[in-house]
C-alpha distance (Angstrom), angle and dihedral (degrees) to the residues before:
residue distance angle dihedral
M1 . . .
F2 3.80 . .
D3 3.81 93.6 .
D4 3.81 121.0 144.3
D5 3.81 90.3 -92.7
G6 3.81 90.8 50.7
L7 3.78 132.9 90.8
W8 3.79 130.5 -104.1
P9 3.81 123.4 -154.5
C10 3.82 111.6 -120.7
K11 3.80 133.1 -167.3
C12 3.81 123.2 -162.1
S13 3.79 114.2 -123.3
A14 3.81 90.5 -149.2
C15 3.83 106.4 45.0
E16 3.85 100.6 9.4
H17 3.83 92.5 -126.5
E18 3.82 111.5 158.7
W19 3.82 125.6 -144.5
Y20 3.81 142.2 142.4
A21 3.81 124.5 -98.1
S22 3.79 130.4 -174.4
I23 3.81 113.0 -94.8
A24 3.82 90.0 -140.1
A25 3.82 91.1 51.9
L26 3.81 92.0 49.1
R27 3.79 90.5 52.9
A28 3.81 92.3 46.7
D29 3.81 99.7 43.7
R30 3.82 100.4 35.0
E31 3.79 88.6 -153.0
V32 3.75 134.9 63.3
I33 3.78 125.5 -147.1
C34 3.79 113.3 -143.4
P35 3.82 109.6 -120.9
T36 3.81 90.2 -145.9
C37 3.82 106.3 46.1
S38 3.85 101.9 9.7
A39 3.81 92.2 -125.0
S40 3.79 115.4 155.4
N41 3.80 113.8 -121.0
S42 3.80 112.5 -169.5
I43 3.78 122.2 -153.4
P44 3.82 119.8 -166.2
V45 3.82 106.2 -129.3
A46 3.81 95.0 -134.3
E47 3.82 91.8 52.4
F48 3.79 91.7 45.3
N49 3.81 92.1 50.7
T50 3.82 89.6 50.6
A51 3.81 89.9 50.1
V52 3.81 92.4 49.9
L53 3.82 91.3 50.4
A54 3.80 90.3 50.1
A55 3.82 91.0 48.1
R56 3.80 90.4 52.7
T57 3.81 89.9 56.7
G58 3.81 93.1 43.0
T59 3.80 94.9 -114.1
Y60 3.83 100.8 107.8
D61 3.81 114.1 108.9
F62 3.82 109.6 -129.4
S63 3.83 92.3 170.2
Y64 3.82 91.5 117.4
L65 3.82 87.9 73.3
V66 3.79 120.0 91.1
R67 3.81 107.6 175.7
I68 3.81 99.4 31.7
P69 3.85 113.5 98.2
A70 3.79 118.6 -89.7
Q71 3.81 95.0 -110.3
F72 3.81 87.8 68.7
R73 3.78 95.5 44.2
F74 3.78 90.7 60.7
G75 3.81 99.7 30.4
S76 3.79 93.1 -120.8
A77 3.81 100.9 119.2
A78 3.78 115.5 143.6
P79 3.81 116.3 -106.3
R80 3.82 114.9 -86.7
Q81 3.80 91.7 6.7
R82 3.79 111.8 143.3
P83 3.81 116.6 -143.3
G84 3.78 117.6 -113.5
V85 3.75 126.5 -139.4
A86 3.78 110.0 -74.8
């Protein structure tokens, strides 16, 4: 889980909408456009890479998420498990 072809849970800083975005796309674009309000949410690549590494070890804190499944909030998702629709 949390490989380049995986998904990362995102939360808009403007409207707080939560959704999944491709990890590879987040690394390539460095910003995410909220599908609900079109706000631009920038993510510094170095910080994002650190977060992905922490998520892989189960130590990243996803507690800021409300509608994303619990396995993401606590970084304990099973390997290769794809997130469902919240």
